[in-house]
C-alpha positions in Angstrom: -176.6 -42.2 36.1 -175.2 -39.2 38.1 -171.9 -37.5 37.7 -171.0 -39.1 41.2 -171.9 -42.7 39.7 -169.8 -42.0 36.6 -166.7 -40.9 38.8 -167.2 -43.8 41.1 -167.0 -46.3 38.1 -163.8 -44.9 36.3 -160.6 -46.4 37.2 -159.1 -43.0 37.8 -161.2 -42.0 40.6 -162.9 -45.0 41.8 -160.6 -45.3 44.9 -161.5 -41.9 46.1 -163.5 -41.5 49.5 -167.1 -40.1 49.5 -165.6 -37.0 51.0 -162.8 -36.7 48.4 -165.2 -37.3 45.6 -167.5 -34.5 46.9 -164.5 -32.2 46.9 -163.6 -33.1 43.5 -167.1 -32.6 42.1 -167.4 -29.2 43.9 -164.4 -27.7 42.1 -165.1 -29.4 38.7 -167.9 -29.4 36.1 -169.6 -31.6 33.7 -169.2 -30.8 29.9 -171.3 -32.2 27.3 -169.5 -32.7 24.1 -170.6 -33.4 20.4 -169.0 -34.4 17.4 -166.5 -31.8 16.2 -166.2 -29.8 19.4 -162.6 -28.7 20.1 -162.0 -29.0 23.8 -158.4 -27.5 24.0 -155.8 -26.6 21.6 -152.0 -27.2 21.6 -150.0 -24.3 22.9 -152.8 -23.0 25.1 -152.3 -22.7 28.9 -153.1 -26.2 30.4 -155.5 -24.9 33.1 -157.9 -27.9 33.2 -157.6 -31.6 33.7 -160.1 -33.4 31.3 -161.5 -36.6 32.4 -163.6 -38.7 29.9 -166.9 -40.1 31.1 -168.4 -41.1 27.8 -167.8 -40.8 24.1 -164.4 -40.5 22.2 -161.9 -37.9 21.8 -159.0 -37.6 19.5 -155.7 -35.9 20.4 -153.7 -34.6 17.5 -150.9 -32.1 16.6 -151.2 -30.3 13.1 -153.9 -32.8 11.9 -151.5 -35.8 12.8 -153.5 -38.0 15.1 -151.4 -38.9 18.2 -154.1 -41.0 20.1 -157.5 -41.5 21.0 -159.4 -41.3 24.5 -162.2 -43.8 24.4 -162.1 -45.5 27.8 -163.9 -43.7 30.7 -161.3 -42.4 33.3 -158.7 -41.6 30.6 -157.5 -38.1 31.1 -155.6 -35.3 29.6 -154.1 -31.8 30.4 -153.8 -30.4 34.0 -150.2 -30.0 33.8 -150.1 -26.7 35.6 -151.3 -28.6 38.7 -147.7 -29.5 39.2 -146.2 -25.9 38.7 -148.3 -23.7 40.9 -150.3 -20.7 40.2 -147.5 -19.1 38.2 -146.9 -22.1 36.0 -146.5 -21.9 32.4 -147.1 -25.4 31.0 -149.3 -25.7 27.9 -151.4 -28.3 26.4 -149.1 -30.5 24.2 -152.0 -31.5 21.7 -155.2 -30.6 20.4 -158.3 -32.4 21.7 -161.4 -32.8 19.5 -164.6 -34.9 20.1 -165.2 -37.5 17.4 -168.3 -39.3 19.2 -170.8 -37.5 21.4 -170.2 -38.0 25.1 -169.4 -36.2 28.3 -166.3 -34.9 30.0 -165.4 -34.0 33.6 -163.2 -30.8 33.8 -161.1 -29.9 36.9 -159.2 -26.7 37.1 -155.4 -27.3 37.5 -155.0 -25.1 40.3 -157.8 -26.9 42.3 -156.4 -30.3 41.2 -152.9 -29.5 42.7 -154.4 -28.3 46.0 -156.7 -31.2 46.4 -154.0 -33.9 45.5 -151.7 -32.2 48.0 -154.4 -32.3 50.8 -155.2 -36.0 50.1 -151.9 -37.4 49.0 -149.0 -35.0 50.2 -146.4 -37.6 49.5 -147.9 -38.4 46.1 -148.1 -34.7 45.4 -144.3 -34.0 46.2 -143.4 -37.2 44.2 -145.2 -36.0 41.1 -143.8 -32.5 41.4 -140.5 -33.9 41.7 -140.7 -36.2 38.6 -142.4 -33.6 36.6 -140.0 -30.9 37.3 -136.9 -33.3 37.0 -138.0 -34.3 33.6 -138.6 -30.7 32.5 -135.4 -29.5 33.9 -133.4 -32.4 32.4 -135.0 -31.7 29.0 -134.5 -28.0 29.1 -130.8 -28.3 30.3 -130.2 -30.9 27.3 -131.8 -28.4 24.8 -129.9 -25.5 26.2 -126.8 -27.6 25.9 -127.7 -28.4 22.3 -128.3 -24.8 21.6 -124.9 -23.8 23.1 -123.1 -26.3 21.0 -124.8 -24.9 17.9 -124.0 -21.4 19.0 -120.4 -22.3 19.8 -120.1 -23.7 16.2 -121.7 -20.7 14.5 -119.4 -18.4 16.6 -116.3 -20.2 15.7 -117.3 -20.0 12.1 -118.2 -16.2 12.3 -114.9 -15.4 14.1 -113.0 -17.0 11.4 -114.8 -15.3 8.6 -114.8 -11.9 10.3 -111.1 -12.3 11.1 -109.9 -12.4 7.4 -111.5 -9.1 6.2 -110.8 -7.5 9.6 -107.1 -8.2 9.6 -107.0 -7.2 5.8 -108.6 -3.8 6.7 -105.9 -3.3 9.5 -103.1 -4.0 7.1 -104.7 -1.6 4.5 -104.9 1.1 7.1 -101.2 0.6 8.2 -100.2 0.6 4.4 -102.2 3.7 4.0 -100.5 5.5 6.7 -97.0 4.5 5.0 -98.2 5.7 1.6 -99.6 9.0 3.0 -96.1 9.7 4.4 -94.5 8.8 1.0 -96.9 11.2 -0.8 -96.1 14.0 1.5 -92.5 13.4 1.1 -92.7 13.2 -2.6 -94.8 16.5 -2.8 -91.9 18.2 -0.8 -89.4 17.0 -3.2 -91.6 18.2 -6.1 -91.6 21.6 -4.5 -88.1 21.8 -4.2 -87.7 21.2 -8.1 -90.0 24.2 -8.6 -92.0 22.6 -11.5 -94.0 25.0 -13.5 -97.8 25.0 -13.9 -97.8 23.4 -17.0 -95.7 20.6 -15.7 -98.0 20.2 -12.8 -101.1 20.0 -14.9 -99.4 17.5 -17.1 -98.4 15.4 -14.0 -101.9 15.6 -12.6 -103.3 14.5 -16.2 -100.9 11.4 -16.7 -101.9 10.3 -12.9 -105.4 10.5 -13.6 -105.0 8.7 -17.0 -103.1 5.9 -15.1 -105.5 5.6 -12.1 -108.4 5.4 -14.6 -106.9 2.5 -16.6 -108.5 -0.9 -15.9 -106.5 -3.4 -14.0 -104.2 -5.2 -16.3 -105.1 -8.9 -16.9 -102.0 -10.3 -18.5 -101.0 -13.2 -16.2 -98.4 -13.6 -13.6 -95.4 -14.0 -15.9 -96.2 -11.0 -18.0 -96.7 -8.9 -14.8 -93.3 -9.8 -13.6 -91.7 -9.0 -17.0 -93.5 -5.7 -16.7 -92.3 -5.1 -13.2 -88.7 -5.8 -14.3 -89.0 -3.6 -17.3 -90.2 -0.7 -15.1 -87.6 -1.3 -12.3 -84.8 -1.4 -14.7 -86.0 1.8 -16.5 -86.5 3.6 -13.2 -83.0 2.5 -12.0 -81.3 3.8 -15.1 -83.0 7.1 -14.3 -81.2 7.3 -11.0 -84.2 6.4 -8.7 -83.0 5.3 -5.2 -85.5 2.4 -4.6 -87.1 1.5 -8.0 -88.1 -1.9 -7.1 -90.6 -0.6 -4.5 -92.4 1.7 -7.0 -92.2 -0.9 -9.8 -95.0 -3.4 -8.6 -97.3 -0.6 -7.8 -96.9 1.1 -11.2 -97.1 -2.2 -13.1 -100.4 -3.2 -11.1 -102.0 0.2 -12.0 -101.3 -0.4 -15.7 -98.2 1.8 -16.1 -95.7 0.8 -18.9 -92.5 2.3 -20.5 -94.5 4.4 -23.0 -96.4 5.9 -19.9 -93.2 6.6 -18.1 -91.6 8.2 -21.1 -94.6 10.4 -21.5 -94.2 11.4 -17.7 -90.4 12.1 -18.4 -91.4 14.5 -21.2 -94.1 16.1 -19.3 -92.2 16.9 -16.0 -88.6 16.8 -17.2 -85.8 14.8 -16.1 -85.0 16.8 -12.8 -88.5 16.3 -11.5 -89.0 12.7 -12.8 -88.0 10.8 -9.7 -90.2 12.5 -7.2 -93.1 12.5 -9.8 -92.9 8.9 -10.1 -92.7 8.7 -6.2 -95.8 10.7 -5.9 -97.8 8.8 -8.7 -96.8 5.4 -7.0 -97.9 6.7 -3.6 -101.4 7.8 -5.0 -101.8 4.8 -7.0 -100.9 2.7 -4.1 -103.6 4.6 -1.9 -106.2 4.0 -4.7 -105.5 0.3 -4.6 -105.7 0.2 -0.7 -108.9 2.2 -0.5 -110.5 -0.4 -3.0 -109.2 -3.1 -0.7 -110.8 -1.3 2.4 -114.0 -1.0 0.5 -114.0 -4.7 -0.3 -113.1 -5.8 3.2 -115.7 -3.6 5.1 -118.3 -4.6 2.5 -117.5 -8.2 3.4 -117.8 -7.4 7.0 -121.1 -5.5 6.5 -122.3 -8.7 4.5 -121.5 -11.0 7.2 -123.2 -8.8 9.9 -126.2 -8.6 7.5 -126.2 -12.6 7.3 -126.0 -12.9 11.1 -128.8 -10.5 11.6 -131.0 -12.3 8.9 -130.2 -15.5 10.4 -131.0 -14.5 13.9 -134.1 -12.8 12.6 -133.4 -9.6 15.0 -136.0 -6.8 14.8 -138.6 -9.0 13.0 -142.1 -10.5 13.7 -141.8 -14.0 14.7 -144.3 -15.3 12.0 -143.8 -13.8 8.5 -143.5 -14.6 4.8 -140.3 -16.5 4.5 -138.1 -17.2 1.4 -136.3 -20.4 2.4 -133.5 -19.9 -0.1 -132.5 -16.7 1.7 -132.3 -18.5 5.1 -130.3 -21.5 3.6 -127.9 -19.0 2.0 -127.4 -17.2 5.5 -127.1 -20.6 7.3 -124.4 -21.6 4.9 -122.6 -18.3 5.3 -122.7 -19.0 9.2 -121.3 -22.4 8.5 -118.8 -21.3 5.9 -115.7 -22.0 8.2 -116.7 -25.7 8.0 -117.0 -25.8 4.3 -113.4 -25.3 3.3 -113.2 -28.8 1.5 -116.8 -29.0 0.7 -118.3 -28.2 -2.7 -121.7 -26.6 -2.2 -124.2 -26.9 -5.2 -127.3 -24.8 -4.9 -130.1 -26.0 -7.1 -132.9 -23.6 -6.1 -136.0 -23.6 -8.0 -137.0 -20.2 -9.5 -140.6 -20.8 -8.9 -140.4 -21.5 -5.1 -142.8 -19.1 -3.3 -142.5 -17.7 0.2 -144.2 -19.5 3.0 -145.9 -18.5 6.2 -143.2 -19.6 8.8 -141.2 -18.9 11.9 -137.8 -17.8 10.0 -135.7 -18.0 13.2 -136.8 -21.6 13.9 -136.4 -22.5 10.1 -133.0 -21.3 10.2 -132.3 -23.7 13.2 -133.5 -26.6 11.1 -131.1 -25.7 8.3 -128.3 -25.3 10.7 -129.0 -28.9 12.2 -129.5 -30.6 8.8 -126.4 -28.7 7.1 -124.2 -29.3 10.2 -125.1 -33.1 10.3 -124.4 -33.4 6.6 -121.0 -31.7 6.8 -120.1 -34.0 9.8 -121.3 -37.0 7.8 -118.8 -36.2 5.3 -116.0 -35.6 7.7 -115.7 -32.1 6.2 -115.0 -33.1 2.6 -117.3 -33.9 -0.1 -120.2 -32.5 -2.2 -123.2 -30.8 -0.4 -126.3 -30.2 -2.6 -129.1 -28.0 -1.5 -132.2 -28.0 -3.7 -135.8 -26.5 -3.5 -138.8 -27.2 -5.4 -142.5 -26.9 -5.5 -144.5 -30.0 -5.0 -148.3 -29.6 -5.1 -149.4 -27.3 -2.2 -146.0 -27.4 -0.5 -142.4 -26.5 -1.1 -139.7 -29.3 -0.7 -136.0 -28.5 0.5 -133.5 -31.6 -0.2 -130.4 -31.5 1.5 -128.0 -34.2 0.1 -124.4 -35.2 1.2 -121.9 -37.7 -0.1 -121.1 -38.9 3.3 -121.1 -42.6 4.9 -124.9 -42.5 5.1 -127.1 -43.7 8.0 -127.2 -47.5 9.1 -130.6 -48.8 8.1 -131.1 -50.3 11.5 -130.9 -46.8 12.9 -132.9 -44.8 10.5 -136.1 -45.2 12.5 -134.5 -43.8 15.6 -132.8 -40.6 14.2 -135.6 -38.4 15.7 -135.5 -40.0 19.1 -134.7 -37.5 21.9 -130.9 -37.9 23.0 -130.2 -40.5 20.3 -127.1 -39.9 18.2 -124.7 -41.7 15.9 -121.8 -39.1 16.5 -118.8 -39.8 18.9 -119.2 -39.1 22.4 -118.8 -35.3 23.1 -119.8 -34.4 19.6 -123.5 -34.7 19.8 -126.4 -34.2 22.1 -128.9 -36.4 20.3 -131.5 -33.3 20.2 -130.8 -31.8 16.9 -133.0 -33.8 14.7 -135.5 -34.0 17.7 -135.7 -30.2 17.7 -135.8 -30.1 14.0 -138.7 -32.6 13.7 -140.7 -30.6 16.5 -140.1 -27.4 14.3 -141.0 -28.7 11.0 -144.0 -31.1 12.0 -145.4 -29.4 15.4 -144.7 -25.7 14.5 -145.3 -25.6 10.8 -147.4 -28.7 10.0 -144.8 -30.2 7.4 -142.9 -33.4 7.1 -139.3 -34.5 7.3 -138.0 -37.6 6.0 -134.5 -39.3 5.2 -133.4 -41.4 2.5 -130.0 -42.8 3.0 -127.4 -45.1 1.4 -123.6 -44.9 1.3 -122.5 -42.0 -0.6 -125.8 -40.4 -0.6 -128.2 -39.3 2.1 -131.0 -36.9 1.6 -133.0 -35.0 4.2 -136.2 -33.8 2.7 -138.2 -31.0 4.5 -141.7 -30.5 3.2 -143.4 -27.2 4.2 -147.0 -26.3 3.3 -147.3 -23.1 1.2 
């Protein structure tokens, strides 16, 4: 049989006229395929439409078989025919021959041109359906991404606001303490203290600043403040109760105050106490600024690690780090949630796309938190199982209805209230885990305990 006979007998092309069939054969070519041959691979440009003439071809993604082409006339690919010369559509599966045969291959560009010449209405209809579906899916996915971005942005704004506000308060307090310190230095100058008194004052201040923060409890601290304030009041200090908490927090007691009295003399005692209190307050505020700016730096670092800025897409990934960064991003939703980390010490790094994996952790953790209505226990565990690592995310929420378990990965399916979910989170998660990383994702759910298990090959 000739190629023309084959095409005449296949259901796909049997209705073409002799002229149309000749034009199709002029742009296409016959390919002999043998068992094991790979015809095209998922992710490559869909530059050809492949029509089966004889044999059998298997379509798969990451070694998971999606279907088999065994009937002459079955076809695959050619998606760029509906996008034009600058199309970007790729093959959505990998085709491999499992039984010797033949294929007829037509370039997508020529396919689109011929269909437009033969069936202009059909070509426009096909393009409209194809583009509408792609646009709808892209818009829905963008909306899902924006919803996730909004959730993360709100969480980060909340987390950054606390240390930022604390830093501003500390800066304002530092300004006030600087004024007090300069004023007290002026008063000390007026008392004309000697060099020996100045050295003793400096020694006592350093000794006080170097003391560890007292850990004596709230009641004992209040008693110490009362004792210091009363003693300063008896020495004639105008505002003793402003200095008493600062001195008590720094570790001062009556013995230290009496040493200061003897060291600088009664005339210079009050400005000396004011100066020491101002410097102690400044040291405390500087420590607070260090803590708050460090927290801001850590949050920025978490954002950078989460978004994987300045990094290559495929790299060695420690999933524990990604999960920790994601929990940081979602911390605003974890106020009443107890997080238990059960990370295996022997879990190795895996070859993966970290930014995409972080999207997986975001979807699964956010769903778990929502399932608990923001209150409960969230357990994240990692372990090694054979040649793969497994991440288990367990929540104590209401669980998934058994009748709906089989549909959780369906696009646009959601169990959340209207306006709270797009139904794409788990679809995207499945695509990343299964299609991009060759892994598996499963759910085991019952009321009070739902576990999402992600398995990634090492």
